[in-house]
C-alpha positions in Angstrom: 27.3 16.5 -5.8 25.9 13.0 -6.1 25.4 10.7 -3.1 27.9 7.9 -3.3 26.8 4.3 -3.2 28.8 1.0 -3.6 29.8 0.4 -7.2 28.1 -2.5 -8.8 28.4 -4.2 -12.2 27.5 -1.9 -15.1 24.5 -2.7 -17.2 24.6 -1.2 -20.7 21.6 -1.0 -23.0 22.4 -0.7 -26.7 19.4 -1.5 -28.8 18.8 2.1 -29.7 15.1 1.5 -30.0 12.5 2.7 -27.4 10.8 -0.2 -25.5 7.4 -0.1 -24.0 7.3 -1.3 -20.4 4.0 -2.6 -18.9 2.7 -5.5 -16.9 2.3 -8.7 -18.9 -1.3 -9.4 -19.8 -0.9 -12.9 -18.3 0.8 -11.6 -15.2 1.1 -14.3 -12.6 0.9 -13.7 -8.8 4.4 -13.0 -7.5 5.9 -12.0 -10.9 8.5 -9.3 -10.4 7.2 -5.9 -11.7 8.8 -5.1 -15.1 9.1 -1.5 -14.0 11.2 -2.6 -11.0 13.3 -5.0 -13.2 14.2 -2.3 -15.7 14.8 0.4 -13.0 17.3 -2.0 -11.2 19.1 -2.5 -14.5 19.1 1.2 -15.3 20.5 2.1 -11.8 23.1 -0.7 -11.5 26.4 1.0 -11.0 25.3 4.2 -12.5 25.1 7.9 -11.7 21.3 7.9 -11.2 18.9 10.8 -11.6 15.4 10.2 -10.1 12.5 12.6 -10.6 9.1 11.7 -9.0 6.7 13.5 -6.6 5.4 10.3 -5.0 7.8 7.6 -3.7 7.9 5.1 -0.8 11.1 5.1 1.1 11.4 1.3 0.9 11.2 1.4 -2.9 13.5 4.4 -3.2 16.1 2.8 -1.0 16.1 -0.4 -3.0 16.8 1.6 -6.2 19.6 3.9 -4.8 21.4 0.8 -3.3 21.9 -0.3 -6.9 23.4 3.1 -7.9 27.0 4.3 -7.7 25.8 7.8 -7.0 22.3 9.3 -7.0 20.2 12.5 -7.0 16.5 12.8 -6.3 14.3 15.6 -7.6 10.7 15.8 -6.1 7.9 18.0 -5.1 8.6 17.9 -1.3 5.2 19.2 -0.4 3.3 16.4 -2.3 5.8 13.9 -1.1 5.1 14.7 2.6 1.3 15.0 1.9 1.3 11.5 0.4 2.7 9.9 3.5 0.5 9.0 6.5 1.4 11.1 9.6 2.8 8.0 11.3 5.3 7.6 8.5 6.4 11.2 8.1 9.0 11.2 10.8 11.0 8.5 9.0 10.7 10.4 5.7 11.8 13.7 7.3 14.8 11.9 8.8 15.7 10.5 5.3 15.4 14.0 3.7 17.5 15.6 6.4 20.2 12.8 6.2 20.4 13.3 2.4 19.7 17.0 2.2 22.5 17.7 -0.3 21.1 15.0 -2.6 17.4 15.9 -2.6 15.9 19.0 -4.2 12.4 20.4 -4.3 10.7 21.5 -7.5 7.1 22.6 -6.7 4.6 21.1 -9.1 7.0 18.4 -10.4 4.9 15.5 -11.8 7.4 13.7 -14.0 8.4 10.1 -13.2 11.9 9.5 -14.5 14.8 7.2 -13.5 17.9 7.8 -15.6 21.2 6.0 -15.4 24.4 6.4 -17.4 23.2 4.6 -20.6 19.4 4.2 -20.3 16.3 6.0 -18.8 12.8 4.9 -17.9 10.0 7.4 -18.3 6.4 6.6 -17.5 3.2 7.1 -15.6 4.0 5.0 -12.5 4.8 6.6 -9.1 7.8 5.0 -7.3 5.6 3.3 -4.7 4.5 -0.3 -4.1 1.1 0.6 -5.4 2.3 2.5 -8.5 4.8 -0.1 -9.6 3.0 -3.3 -8.6 -0.8 -2.7 -8.3 -1.7 -0.1 -11.0 -2.0 -0.6 -14.7 0.8 1.8 -15.8 3.0 2.2 -18.9 6.5 3.5 -19.4 9.1 3.8 -22.1 12.7 2.5 -21.8 15.2 4.7 -23.7 18.8 3.7 -24.5 19.6 5.9 -27.5 22.6 7.9 -26.3 21.3 11.1 -27.8 17.9 10.8 -26.2 19.3 9.7 -22.8 21.6 12.7 -23.0 18.5 14.9 -23.4 17.0 13.4 -20.4 20.2 14.1 -18.4 20.2 17.7 -19.7 16.5 18.2 -18.7 17.1 16.8 -15.2 20.3 18.8 -14.7 18.6 22.0 -15.9 15.9 21.6 -13.2 18.4 20.6 -10.6 20.5 23.7 -11.2 17.4 25.9 -10.9 16.1 24.6 -7.5 17.6 23.8 -4.2 17.3 21.6 -1.1 14.8 22.6 1.6 16.2 23.0 5.1 15.1 20.3 7.5 13.6 22.9 9.8 11.3 24.1 7.0 10.3 20.6 6.1 9.5 19.9 9.8 7.4 23.0 10.0 5.5 22.2 6.8 4.8 18.6 8.0 3.6 19.8 11.3 1.0 22.1 9.6 -0.4 19.3 7.5 -3.9 18.1 8.5 -4.1 15.0 10.7 -7.1 13.5 9.0 -8.7 13.3 5.6 -12.1 15.1 5.6 -13.9 12.4 3.6 -13.5 9.0 2.0 -15.4 8.5 -1.3 -17.6 5.6 -1.7 -17.9 5.8 -5.4 -16.7 2.8 -7.4 -16.9 2.1 -11.2 -17.5 -1.5 -12.4 -14.9 -2.9 -14.8 -14.1 -6.3 -16.2 -10.4 -5.4 -16.2 -8.4 -7.7 -13.9 -6.5 -6.2 -10.9 -2.8 -5.6 -11.4 -0.6 -7.3 -8.8 3.1 -7.6 -9.5 5.8 -8.1 -6.9 8.0 -5.2 -6.0 10.7 -7.2 -4.2 11.8 -10.6 -5.4 10.2 -13.3 -3.4 13.2 -14.5 -1.4 10.9 -16.6 0.9 7.8 -17.9 -0.7 7.3 -20.0 2.3 6.1 -16.9 4.1 3.1 -16.7 1.9 2.4 -20.5 2.2 2.7 -20.2 6.0 -0.9 -20.2 7.4 -2.4 -21.1 4.1 -3.8 -24.4 5.3 -5.4 -22.8 8.4 -6.7 -20.0 6.2 -8.3 -22.4 3.8 -10.0 -24.2 6.7 -11.3 -21.0 8.2 -12.7 -19.9 4.8 -14.5 -23.2 4.5 -16.5 -22.4 7.6 -18.2 -19.5 5.9 -21.9 -19.9 5.0 -20.9 -20.1 1.3 -18.2 -19.3 -1.2 -20.0 -16.1 -2.1 -20.1 -15.0 1.5 -16.4 -15.7 2.1 -15.5 -13.9 -1.2 -17.6 -10.8 -0.2 -15.8 -10.6 3.1 -12.4 -10.8 1.4 -13.7 -8.0 -0.9 -14.2 -5.8 2.2 -10.6 -6.6 3.3 -9.3 -5.7 -0.1 -11.3 -2.4 -0.1 -9.7 -1.5 3.2 -6.2 -2.3 2.1 -6.5 -0.5 -1.2 -8.3 2.6 0.0 -5.9 3.2 2.9 -2.9 1.9 0.9 -1.9 -0.5 3.6 1.1 -2.5 2.5 1.8 -5.9 3.9 5.1 -4.7 5.3 3.3 -2.1 7.5 4.1 -3.2 11.0 0.8 -1.8 12.3 -1.2 -4.2 10.2 -2.1 -7.8 11.3 -4.2 -10.1 9.3 -4.4 -13.2 11.4 -6.0 -16.7 11.6 -6.2 -17.2 15.3 -7.0 -20.5 17.0 -10.7 -19.5 17.5 -13.0 -19.3 14.6 -12.9 -15.7 13.4 -10.8 -14.0 10.7 -9.8 -10.5 11.9 -7.9 -7.5 10.5 -6.1 -5.6 13.2 -4.5 -2.1 13.1 -2.3 -1.2 16.0 -4.0 -3.0 18.9 -7.6 -3.0 17.6 -9.8 -5.1 15.4 -11.0 -3.0 12.5 -12.8 -5.9 10.7 -13.6 -9.5 11.6 -16.0 -12.3 10.6 -16.6 -16.0 10.7 -18.4 -16.3 14.0 -19.1 -20.0 14.5 -22.2 -21.0 12.5 -23.3 -17.4 11.9 -23.1 -14.9 9.1 -21.6 -12.2 11.3 -19.3 -9.3 10.3 -17.8 -6.9 12.9 -16.4 -3.5 12.0 -14.9 -0.4 13.6 -17.2 2.6 13.4 -17.3 6.1 14.9 -18.6 5.7 18.4 -21.4 8.3 17.9 -22.6 6.9 14.5 -26.3 6.5 14.1 -26.8 3.1 12.5 -29.0 3.3 9.4 -32.5 2.0 10.2 -32.2 -0.7 7.6 -29.2 -2.2 9.4 -30.5 -1.9 13.0 -32.2 -5.4 12.8 -29.0 -6.9 11.5 -27.1 -5.5 14.5 -29.8 -6.4 17.0 -29.4 -10.1 16.0 -25.9 -10.1 17.6 -26.1 -7.4 20.4 -28.3 -4.5 21.2 -25.8 -1.7 20.8 -22.3 -0.8 19.6 -19.4 -1.9 21.7 -16.2 0.0 22.3 -12.5 -0.1 23.0 -10.4 0.9 26.0 -9.0 4.4 25.9 -5.3 4.7 25.2 -3.1 7.4 26.7 -2.6 9.1 23.3 -6.3 9.7 22.7 -9.3 11.5 24.2 -12.2 9.4 25.4 -14.6 11.1 22.8 -12.2 10.0 20.0 -12.3 6.3 20.9 -14.1 4.4 18.1 -16.9 1.9 18.5 -17.2 -1.7 17.2 -20.5 -3.2 15.9 -21.5 -6.7 14.8 -24.0 -7.4 12.1 -25.6 -10.7 11.0 -26.1 -10.4 7.2 -26.9 -12.7 4.4 -24.0 -11.1 2.4 -21.3 -8.8 3.7 -22.1 -6.4 0.8 -25.2 -5.4 2.7 -22.9 -3.3 4.9 -21.7 -1.1 2.0 -23.9 1.8 3.3 -21.5 1.9 6.3 -18.4 1.9 4.1 -17.5 5.6 4.4 -17.9 5.7 8.2 -16.0 2.4 8.6 -13.1 3.5 6.5 -13.0 6.9 8.2 -12.8 5.3 11.6 -10.0 3.0 10.4 -8.2 5.9 8.8 -8.3 7.7 12.1 -6.7 4.7 13.8 -3.9 4.6 11.2 -3.1 8.3 12.1 -2.4 7.5 15.7 1.3 7.6 16.6 1.8 3.8 16.7 4.5 2.2 14.6 4.1 -1.5 15.4 1.3 -3.8 16.6 2.3 -6.1 19.4 0.3 -8.8 17.5 2.4 -8.4 14.4 4.0 -11.9 14.9 0.5 -13.3 14.3 0.3 -11.8 10.8 -0.4 -14.4 8.1 0.8 -13.4 4.6 -1.6 -15.8 2.9 -4.5 -13.8 4.3 -3.2 -10.5 2.9 -2.6 -12.2 -0.4 -6.1 -13.7 -0.5 -7.5 -10.2 -0.1 -5.3 -8.5 -2.7 -4.7 -11.3 -5.3 -8.0 -12.5 -6.8 -6.4 -15.4 -8.7 -4.9 -16.7 -5.5 -8.2 -16.1 -3.7 -10.1 -18.1 -6.3 -7.6 -21.0 -5.8 -8.1 -21.0 -2.0 -11.9 -20.8 -2.3 -11.9 -23.6 -4.9 -10.1 -25.8 -2.4 -12.2 -24.6 0.6 -15.5 -25.3 -1.1 -14.6 -28.3 -3.2 -17.4 -30.9 -3.3 -16.9 -33.8 -0.9 
């Protein structure tokens, strides 16, 4: 059986020719992802078949709301592994609530959304990152014979697998590791621009503009444009590596009335900078980390040793991270600490918090400046304009 959804207007494709789907080469910040646009059209009022191992619930829900009825085929093991421990409870509830409409095929790696008259096949996972931040490609098909073959393929798999009982899913999730064992520091240089398309139409662009003036002023206090840009690169690295979406209620990127520019996870700073008149960066680190000798003088310029945080009820004292400040000519000098820093922040994201009490202080413009290099360049141009 299909899951029933409200019926919407039917969208019928009829060109008969396959169409490549990819981000425009002149993609503008805030442009709606072409993958999302076509999936919405494919799903509108249709019986929708979705096959994908990696999805975010917010994206999936936005698609199935367009459908009349829907079925979802996935690799449930990979789906659960791909979600942070703090997000698995919501995913498990969704899978339990829609048990008859979700089936598990181990090793499934296809990415398909098929409606009544068209289907989109491609490389993109159905996540914010896959549809909006990666350079992916897909093919839109509307030839009835080919779409029929896609339906037959999906139905054949569907008939050969079954739903996983909620108890079994819960047991599997409970057995998953609570932490990654390592975070790679390897990066390859490339002149290719970052992809950044919107997943949800910008209903309120004022939210991005909110705080923009204060952010620009704060950036102007940096020692130089290059210093400010390097700090925003650290922010971008954090967000991309840990796949922190702006909607994550644990994340706060604020522009407080003081002079610093912090990134907060849950209730703790994980990164900050812009100490008045100084080239200082602070970052969360494992409390027992031995600071590399080359960076000890940079830390000593601010304070002799690493500071710490209060212990919360959900953690052991030895698990509480530290926080260290460094005075550096360029934030990139701290790259030797990258793995340890990201590991400490990753551990913070795995704590059972769902919402930061500081979330109301989040400034969308700060997140955008970290993730959208064109927008960042515009802000830095203004912040460091002559005169």
